[in-house]
C-alpha positions as CSV (number, residue, x, y, z in Angstrom):
1,M,-19.2,-228.3,75.0
2,N,-20.0,-230.7,72.1
3,R,-18.2,-229.3,69.1
4,S,-21.7,-230.3,66.3
5,Y,-23.7,-228.8,69.6
6,F,-21.5,-225.9,69.3
7,K,-21.5,-225.3,65.7
8,Q,-25.5,-225.9,65.3
9,A,-25.8,-223.0,68.1
10,V,-23.7,-220.5,66.4
11,F,-25.8,-221.3,63.5
12,F,-28.7,-220.9,65.3
13,L,-27.5,-217.7,66.7
14,L,-26.4,-216.2,63.3
15,C,-29.6,-216.9,61.8
16,L,-31.8,-214.9,64.6
17,C,-29.6,-212.1,64.1
18,A,-29.9,-212.4,60.4
19,F,-33.7,-213.0,61.1
20,G,-33.7,-209.8,63.6
21,A,-32.1,-207.7,61.0
22,V,-34.0,-208.2,57.7
23,V,-37.1,-208.0,59.4
24,P,-37.1,-204.6,60.7
25,Q,-35.5,-203.6,57.3
26,A,-38.6,-204.9,55.5
27,R,-40.9,-202.8,57.5
28,A,-38.8,-199.3,57.0
29,A,-39.2,-200.4,53.6
30,A,-43.0,-200.2,53.3
31,P,-43.7,-196.8,51.7
32,N,-46.3,-194.6,53.2
33,I,-48.7,-193.7,50.5
34,L,-50.6,-190.6,49.5
35,Y,-52.9,-191.5,47.3
36,I,-55.0,-188.3,46.1
37,V,-58.3,-188.4,43.8
38,A,-59.7,-185.2,42.6
39,D,-63.5,-184.5,42.1
40,D,-64.5,-184.2,38.2
41,L,-61.2,-182.6,36.8
42,G,-60.9,-182.5,33.3
43,W,-58.4,-184.7,31.2
44,K,-56.7,-181.6,29.6
45,D,-57.3,-179.0,33.0
46,V,-53.9,-179.8,34.4
47,G,-50.6,-178.0,33.0
48,F,-49.2,-181.4,32.0
49,H,-52.2,-182.3,30.0
50,G,-51.8,-178.8,28.2
51,C,-53.7,-176.8,30.3
52,T,-52.6,-172.8,29.5
53,D,-55.6,-171.2,31.7
54,I,-55.2,-173.1,35.0
55,Q,-52.1,-173.3,36.9
56,T,-51.0,-176.6,38.3
57,P,-47.4,-175.8,39.3
58,N,-47.5,-178.7,42.0
59,L,-49.4,-181.2,40.4
60,D,-46.6,-181.1,36.9
61,Q,-43.7,-181.0,39.1
62,L,-45.1,-184.1,40.5
63,A,-45.9,-185.5,37.0
64,G,-42.9,-184.4,35.3
65,S,-40.8,-186.5,37.8
66,G,-43.1,-189.2,37.8
67,A,-44.5,-191.8,35.9
68,R,-47.8,-189.8,33.8
69,L,-50.3,-192.9,33.6
70,E,-51.7,-191.8,30.4
71,R,-54.0,-194.8,30.2
72,F,-55.6,-194.9,33.2
73,Y,-59.6,-195.3,33.4
74,V,-62.0,-195.1,36.1
75,Q,-66.0,-195.3,36.4
76,P,-68.1,-192.7,34.5
77,F,-69.0,-191.4,38.2
78,C,-67.9,-190.9,41.4
79,T,-69.4,-193.9,44.0
80,P,-68.7,-196.3,41.5
81,T,-65.2,-195.1,41.5
82,R,-64.1,-194.5,44.7
83,A,-65.8,-198.4,45.6
84,A,-63.9,-200.1,42.5
85,L,-60.5,-198.3,44.6
86,M,-61.3,-199.3,47.8
87,T,-62.3,-203.1,46.6
88,G,-60.8,-203.8,43.5
89,R,-63.5,-205.3,42.4
90,Y,-65.8,-203.5,39.7
91,P,-69.0,-202.0,41.0
92,I,-71.4,-204.9,39.3
93,R,-70.3,-206.8,41.8
94,Y,-71.9,-205.6,44.8
95,G,-74.7,-202.7,43.3
96,L,-72.9,-199.6,43.3
97,Q,-72.6,-199.5,39.2
98,T,-75.2,-197.0,38.7
99,V,-74.9,-193.1,39.4
100,V,-74.1,-191.9,42.2
101,I,-75.5,-192.4,46.2
102,P,-77.7,-189.5,46.0
103,S,-78.4,-187.8,49.1
104,K,-81.4,-189.6,50.5
105,G,-79.8,-192.6,49.5
106,T,-80.0,-195.0,52.4
107,Y,-77.9,-197.9,51.0
108,G,-73.9,-197.9,50.8
109,L,-71.0,-199.9,49.6
110,D,-71.8,-203.5,51.0
111,T,-70.0,-204.2,54.5
112,S,-68.9,-207.8,53.5
113,E,-66.5,-206.0,51.1
114,F,-62.8,-206.3,52.2
115,L,-61.4,-202.7,51.8
116,L,-57.8,-201.2,50.8
117,P,-57.2,-199.6,54.4
118,Q,-58.2,-203.1,56.2
119,A,-55.6,-204.7,54.1
120,L,-53.1,-202.0,54.6
121,R,-53.6,-201.8,58.3
122,G,-53.2,-205.3,58.7
123,A,-49.7,-204.7,57.5
124,G,-49.2,-202.6,60.0
125,Y,-50.2,-199.1,58.4
126,H,-51.8,-196.0,60.2
127,T,-54.7,-195.7,57.7
128,A,-56.3,-192.2,57.7
129,M,-58.8,-190.7,55.2
130,V,-58.5,-187.2,54.8
131,G,-61.9,-185.3,52.1
132,K,-64.8,-186.7,50.9
133,W,-66.2,-190.4,51.2
134,H,-69.5,-190.7,49.1
135,L,-69.7,-194.4,50.0
136,G,-72.4,-194.3,52.2
137,H,-74.1,-191.8,54.6
138,A,-77.2,-192.8,55.8
139,D,-76.1,-195.0,58.5
140,P,-72.7,-195.4,60.2
141,K,-71.6,-198.3,59.2
142,Y,-71.3,-197.5,55.8
143,W,-68.3,-194.4,57.0
144,P,-64.8,-194.6,57.0
145,C,-63.8,-195.0,60.6
146,Q,-66.1,-198.2,60.3
147,R,-64.2,-199.3,56.7
148,G,-61.0,-199.8,57.7
149,F,-59.8,-196.3,58.5
150,D,-58.1,-195.3,61.7
151,Y,-58.7,-191.7,61.0
152,H,-61.2,-189.5,58.8
153,Y,-61.8,-185.7,58.9
154,G,-64.2,-184.4,56.1
155,A,-67.7,-185.1,54.0
156,V,-69.4,-188.6,54.0
157,L,-72.1,-187.3,51.2
158,G,-71.1,-186.3,47.8
159,E,-71.6,-182.5,46.8
160,I,-71.7,-180.1,49.8
161,D,-71.3,-176.3,49.5
162,Y,-67.7,-175.1,50.1
163,F,-68.3,-172.6,52.9
164,T,-71.0,-173.9,55.1
165,R,-70.2,-177.8,54.7
166,E,-74.1,-178.3,54.3
167,S,-76.1,-180.4,51.9
168,H,-79.9,-179.6,52.0
169,G,-79.4,-177.7,55.0
170,V,-77.9,-180.5,56.6
171,L,-74.3,-180.1,58.0
172,D,-72.4,-182.8,56.5
173,W,-68.3,-182.5,58.4
174,Q,-66.9,-184.3,60.8
175,R,-64.2,-186.2,62.3
176,N,-64.1,-189.3,63.6
177,N,-67.6,-190.1,63.5
178,K,-68.1,-186.5,65.4
179,E,-69.8,-183.4,63.5
180,V,-67.4,-180.3,63.2
181,R,-68.5,-176.9,62.8
182,E,-65.8,-174.5,61.9
183,E,-65.3,-171.5,59.5
184,G,-63.0,-172.3,56.1
185,Y,-63.1,-173.6,52.6
186,N,-63.3,-177.2,52.1
187,T,-60.2,-177.2,49.8
188,Q,-58.4,-175.6,52.3
189,L,-59.7,-177.2,55.4
190,I,-59.0,-180.8,53.5
191,S,-54.8,-179.6,52.6
192,S,-54.3,-178.0,55.9
193,D,-55.5,-181.1,58.1
194,A,-53.7,-183.4,55.9
195,V,-50.5,-181.4,57.1
196,R,-51.3,-181.2,60.5
197,L,-51.9,-185.5,60.3
198,I,-48.3,-185.9,58.7
199,A,-46.5,-183.5,61.6
200,A,-48.1,-185.5,63.9
201,H,-47.1,-188.9,62.2
202,D,-45.4,-191.4,64.3
203,T,-42.9,-192.5,61.8
204,S,-42.7,-195.8,63.4
205,R,-45.2,-196.9,61.0
206,P,-46.1,-196.4,57.6
207,L,-48.8,-194.2,56.6
208,F,-51.7,-194.4,54.1
209,L,-53.4,-191.2,53.5
210,Y,-56.4,-190.9,51.4
211,L,-56.6,-187.3,50.6
212,A,-60.3,-187.2,48.8
213,F,-60.5,-183.2,47.3
214,T,-64.1,-181.9,46.8
215,A,-62.9,-179.8,44.2
216,A,-63.6,-179.2,41.4
217,H,-67.1,-180.7,41.7
218,T,-70.1,-178.1,41.6
219,P,-71.3,-176.0,43.2
220,Y,-68.5,-173.9,41.7
221,Q,-67.3,-171.8,44.5
222,A,-63.8,-170.3,45.3
223,P,-61.8,-168.1,47.9
224,K,-61.9,-164.6,46.5
225,E,-58.1,-164.5,46.6
226,Y,-58.0,-167.3,44.2
227,L,-60.6,-165.6,41.8
228,E,-59.0,-162.8,41.9
229,R,-56.0,-165.2,40.1
230,Y,-57.9,-165.7,37.1
231,R,-60.3,-162.5,36.9
232,H,-58.7,-162.1,33.1
233,I,-60.9,-165.3,32.6
234,K,-63.8,-163.9,31.0
235,D,-66.5,-167.0,31.4
236,E,-67.5,-166.5,35.1
237,T,-68.2,-170.3,35.4
238,R,-64.6,-171.3,33.8
239,R,-62.8,-168.5,36.6
240,T,-64.1,-170.4,39.2
241,Y,-63.5,-173.7,38.2
242,A,-59.7,-172.5,37.1
243,A,-60.1,-171.0,41.0
244,M,-60.9,-174.3,42.7
245,I,-58.3,-176.4,40.9
246,T,-55.6,-173.7,41.7
247,C,-56.2,-173.6,45.1
248,M,-56.3,-177.9,45.5
249,D,-52.5,-177.5,43.6
250,D,-51.5,-175.2,46.3
251,G,-53.0,-177.6,49.0
252,I,-51.3,-180.3,47.5
253,G,-48.2,-178.3,47.7
254,K,-48.3,-177.8,51.1
255,V,-48.8,-181.6,51.7
256,L,-45.6,-182.3,49.6
257,D,-43.9,-179.5,52.3
258,A,-44.9,-181.5,55.1
259,L,-43.4,-184.6,53.8
260,E,-40.4,-183.1,53.2
261,Q,-40.0,-181.4,56.7
262,K,-41.1,-184.7,58.3
263,N,-38.4,-186.4,56.0
264,M,-41.1,-188.9,54.7
265,R,-40.9,-187.6,50.9
266,G,-38.0,-189.9,49.5
267,N,-40.0,-193.1,50.9
268,T,-43.7,-192.0,49.9
269,L,-45.6,-193.6,47.1
270,I,-47.9,-190.8,45.6
271,V,-50.8,-191.5,43.0
272,F,-53.0,-188.8,41.5
273,H,-55.9,-189.2,39.4
274,S,-59.5,-187.9,39.0
275,D,-62.6,-190.0,40.3
276,N,-64.0,-189.6,36.6
277,G,-63.8,-186.8,33.5
278,G,-64.7,-183.9,33.2
279,T,-68.3,-182.3,33.2
280,R,-69.3,-182.0,29.6
281,D,-73.4,-182.3,30.3
282,A,-75.1,-179.5,32.6
283,R,-77.3,-182.5,33.8
284,M,-74.4,-184.1,35.2
285,T,-72.8,-180.9,37.1
286,G,-74.5,-181.8,39.9
287,E,-77.9,-180.6,42.2
288,G,-77.6,-176.6,41.5
289,N,-77.7,-174.9,38.0
290,V,-74.2,-173.9,36.2
291,K,-74.4,-171.4,33.4
292,T,-71.9,-172.9,31.6
293,V,-70.0,-176.4,31.6
294,P,-66.1,-175.4,32.7
295,C,-64.0,-178.5,32.4
296,D,-62.0,-179.6,29.0
297,N,-61.4,-183.1,27.9
298,G,-59.3,-182.1,25.3
299,E,-59.5,-184.6,22.4
300,L,-62.0,-187.2,24.2
301,K,-65.0,-187.6,23.5
302,G,-68.1,-187.3,26.4
303,G,-67.5,-186.5,29.6
304,K,-68.7,-187.3,33.2
305,G,-71.6,-189.9,33.1
306,Q,-70.7,-191.4,29.7
307,L,-68.9,-194.3,28.7
308,Y,-66.6,-192.5,26.1
309,E,-63.2,-191.8,26.7
310,G,-63.9,-188.0,28.1
311,G,-65.8,-189.8,31.3
312,T,-63.7,-192.7,32.3
313,R,-60.2,-191.9,30.9
314,V,-57.9,-189.1,33.6
315,P,-55.9,-187.5,34.3
316,A,-53.0,-189.7,36.5
317,F,-50.2,-190.0,37.8
318,A,-47.1,-191.9,40.4
319,N,-44.5,-190.4,41.6
320,W,-41.8,-192.4,44.1
321,P,-38.1,-191.2,43.8
322,G,-36.1,-193.3,43.3
323,H,-38.5,-196.1,42.7
324,I,-40.9,-194.9,39.9
325,K,-39.1,-194.0,36.2
326,A,-40.0,-190.5,35.3
327,G,-41.8,-190.4,31.4
328,E,-45.3,-191.7,29.5
329,V,-46.9,-195.0,30.8
330,S,-48.8,-196.2,27.7
331,G,-50.0,-199.4,29.6
332,L,-54.0,-200.2,30.2
333,I,-54.5,-199.7,33.7
334,H,-57.9,-199.3,35.3
335,V,-58.7,-197.9,38.8
336,V,-59.4,-201.6,40.4
337,D,-56.1,-202.5,39.4
338,M,-54.7,-200.1,42.7
339,M,-55.9,-202.1,45.8
340,P,-53.6,-205.3,44.2
341,T,-50.4,-202.9,43.1
342,L,-50.7,-200.8,46.6
343,A,-51.0,-204.3,48.1
344,R,-47.9,-205.8,46.7
345,V,-46.1,-202.6,47.3
346,A,-47.1,-202.6,50.8
347,G,-46.4,-206.2,51.6
348,A,-50.5,-206.6,52.5
349,S,-52.5,-209.2,51.8
350,T,-55.6,-209.5,50.0
351,A,-56.6,-213.0,51.1
352,E,-60.0,-211.4,52.6
353,S,-61.1,-210.3,49.4
354,K,-63.7,-211.4,47.3
355,P,-62.2,-212.7,44.1
356,L,-60.5,-209.5,42.8
357,D,-61.2,-207.7,39.2
358,G,-58.1,-205.8,39.7
359,H,-54.4,-207.1,38.2
360,D,-50.9,-206.1,39.8
361,C,-49.7,-203.1,37.7
362,W,-46.2,-202.4,39.6
363,E,-44.1,-203.0,36.9
364,T,-46.3,-201.4,34.4
365,I,-45.9,-198.0,36.8
366,A,-42.5,-198.4,38.0
367,E,-40.8,-199.6,34.6
368,G,-43.4,-198.7,31.8
369,K,-43.7,-202.4,31.1
370,P,-47.1,-203.5,29.2
371,S,-50.3,-204.5,32.4
372,G,-50.5,-207.7,30.5
373,R,-54.8,-206.1,30.9
374,S,-56.2,-206.8,27.3
375,E,-60.1,-206.4,28.8
376,M,-61.4,-203.8,30.6
377,L,-64.9,-203.1,31.8
378,Y,-66.1,-199.1,31.3
379,N,-69.6,-200.8,32.9
380,V,-72.7,-202.2,32.4
381,D,-76.2,-201.6,33.7
382,P,-79.6,-201.8,32.8
383,F,-79.3,-198.6,30.8
384,G,-76.5,-200.0,28.6
385,G,-72.2,-201.1,28.4
386,A,-69.1,-200.4,27.3
387,L,-66.2,-202.9,26.8
388,R,-62.5,-202.7,25.9
389,E,-60.8,-206.1,24.3
390,G,-57.3,-204.8,23.3
391,E,-58.0,-202.1,21.1
392,W,-61.6,-202.5,20.4
393,K,-64.2,-200.9,22.6
394,I,-68.4,-201.4,22.5
395,V,-70.4,-198.9,23.5
396,W,-74.0,-200.5,23.4
397,K,-76.8,-198.3,24.5
398,S,-79.6,-200.6,25.4
399,V,-82.1,-198.2,26.4
400,L,-84.5,-197.1,23.8
401,P,-83.5,-196.4,21.0
402,S,-81.1,-198.4,21.4
403,S,-77.8,-198.1,19.6
404,V,-74.5,-200.0,19.3
405,E,-70.9,-198.5,18.4
406,L,-67.5,-199.9,18.1
407,F,-64.5,-197.9,18.1
408,D,-60.7,-199.1,17.3
409,L,-59.0,-196.9,20.0
410,K,-55.2,-197.6,18.5
411,N,-56.0,-195.7,15.5
412,D,-59.0,-193.5,16.9
413,P,-58.5,-192.4,20.6
414,S,-61.2,-189.7,20.1
415,E,-64.0,-192.1,18.9
416,T,-65.1,-190.5,16.0
417,T,-65.5,-193.1,13.6
418,D,-68.1,-195.8,14.5
419,L,-66.9,-199.2,12.7
420,A,-69.7,-201.0,14.1
421,G,-71.4,-201.6,10.3
422,Q,-67.9,-203.0,9.5
423,Q,-67.2,-205.5,12.2
424,P,-70.5,-207.6,12.9
425,A,-68.7,-210.6,14.5
426,K,-66.4,-208.1,16.9
427,V,-70.0,-206.6,17.3
428,K,-71.3,-209.8,18.4
429,E,-68.3,-211.0,20.4
430,L,-68.2,-207.7,22.5
431,Q,-72.0,-208.0,22.9
432,A,-72.0,-211.6,24.4
433,R,-69.0,-210.5,26.7
434,L,-70.8,-207.5,27.7
435,E,-74.3,-210.3,28.1
436,A,-72.3,-212.5,30.5
437,L,-71.3,-209.4,32.8
438,A,-74.3,-208.3,33.1
439,R,-75.8,-211.8,34.2
440,E,-73.1,-212.1,36.6
441,S,-74.2,-208.3,38.3
442,E,-75.5,-207.7,41.6
443,K,-78.6,-205.6,41.0
444,P,-78.4,-201.9,41.1
445,L,-79.0,-200.6,44.7
446,F,-79.8,-197.1,43.0
447,M,-82.6,-198.3,40.9
448,E,-84.0,-200.3,44.1
449,A,-83.9,-197.2,45.9
450,A,-85.3,-195.5,43.2
451,M,-88.5,-197.6,42.6
452,K,-88.8,-197.5,46.4
453,A,-88.6,-193.4,46.5
454,V,-90.2,-192.5,43.4
455,F,-93.0,-190.9,44.9
456,S,-91.0,-189.6,47.9
457,G,-88.2,-187.5,46.0
458,I,-85.3,-189.3,46.4
459,F,-83.2,-185.9,46.3
460,G,-84.7,-184.5,49.1
461,P,-82.8,-183.6,52.5
462,A,-80.0,-186.1,53.4
463,P,-80.7,-188.0,56.4
464,I,-77.2,-187.5,57.9
465,P,-77.1,-188.6,61.6
466,T,-75.1,-185.3,63.5
467,E,-72.8,-188.4,64.9
468,A,-72.8,-191.8,65.2
469,S,-73.6,-193.0,68.4
470,G,-71.3,-195.6,69.9
471,A,-69.9,-196.0,66.4
472,T,-66.2,-196.7,66.8
473,S,-63.0,-197.9,64.7
474,E,-63.1,-202.0,63.9
475,P,-60.9,-203.1,66.0
C-alpha cells in the first residue's frame, strides 16, 4: 500500500473515532431541565427570603446550594409571564400583554410563535409538562401537546378548584388531550405525576420537565393534614395559604427524591420562580371572594397585577450541582431571558424563533457575572407601562387621572420616593421609549375579546372541550 495513502487512511479513521467519541459525550452532557413555576407566591413567603411562619425546607435547600436570583423579573400577571417564558419574547409582540386569558376567552398564544419545548425537542429532549398551562384553552390547537410537549398532564385554564378540578362546573383536567377524572388534591396529583414520569424516563435522552403548580393561587384550599400543621396561624386565609405552599414544597421534595433514585439529579438543572408577585389587592386574587389577602412581598411595593417591584420581582433560584456557584446573584434577569439561556445550555437552536427580547444570561446564573441587561420592559398596554433603564424606573399610568412616577432602584428598591419632579429629562427620555414600544405592540387580545363580549359576560362558563378530537402532538 502506498505510504501516503496509508497515512491518510489512518488519519481518517482516527478522525472518525474521535468524532464518534465526542458526539455521544456532547449529547450526554446536555442536562435534564426541571423548570418549576409557582403561582402567585409572595416574595417573602419562602424561608430563603426570611419567612418564619411558612415552612419551605426543600426550596430553601435548593436555593442555599444554588444561585439565588435576587433580581429576577416576570410579568405582573400569569398568562403574560408563561408566554414570555415559552417564547423568549415580551407579550406585547403577540397580544398577551394585558391580564390573563379569562374563562370565556377563546384566544391563545399565537401558534406562529416558536416555543421553548419545540427548541428543546429539536435538540433531542423528551419534553413533558405537568401542571397549569393558561396559554389558551378553548381550542386544542393552543394546548401543550400541540405546542411542542410530548406529554402533558394537568389544567389548560387558570383558576380551578383544587379538589374537583372544575371551573364554573366544567372539568379542566387532562392527560395528553384526554379528560381525566380522578380523586385527589391538585398539588399532590401534580407532584405524583412528575415522580411517575421521572421513574419511567428513558435516560438515553435528556428530559425537559416543566412543572407548573397551581399553588398558591386561589381558591385557597388545602388538605386537612396540612391545615393542621398551621393551626397556630390565627388568620384563616394565611393559614390555608401557608398549608398550600408547604404542600407544594413537600411535592418538590418528592420530585427531587425521584431524580436521586433515577441517578439523574447530578445532571439536572433546576430553575424555580413564581409567575408573578404575591397578591396584595383582593381584586387580583381571582374569581372567588377572599376574607383577607395572605401574601407577603416584604419591602417590595405593590403586588400581582401592578407594575411595581412587588408585582414583578419574584423569588427565584437555579441549581445544578457542580455547574452553578452557590450564593446570591444580583444580575438583572427577566423571564424572557430563559428561552435563549436554556437553549444555549441544552445545545438547542432558536433559529426558528421570531426576534428574541431575551438575552443569554448563563454566565450570570452560573458564575454571578453581570447580565449585560440594561433595559427591561415591565409592560406596556393601553392602561400604562413601566420601563427600567439601568437603575432608573418609570411607572406611567395613562388611565385618567394619569400619573408618572420615577424611581431610583439602586437607592430606593422599595419605590418609596418619586423623583419625577426632580428628573424631568429622564422622565421624558423613558416616556419616549415606552411610546416607541407601544407603537411596536400588537393589539391586546383581551381588549378585543372584551369588547366583543361586553354584554355576554366574559367571565361566564369556560368553553373547555372535554377532549381534543383528532388532536395529536406535532410531528
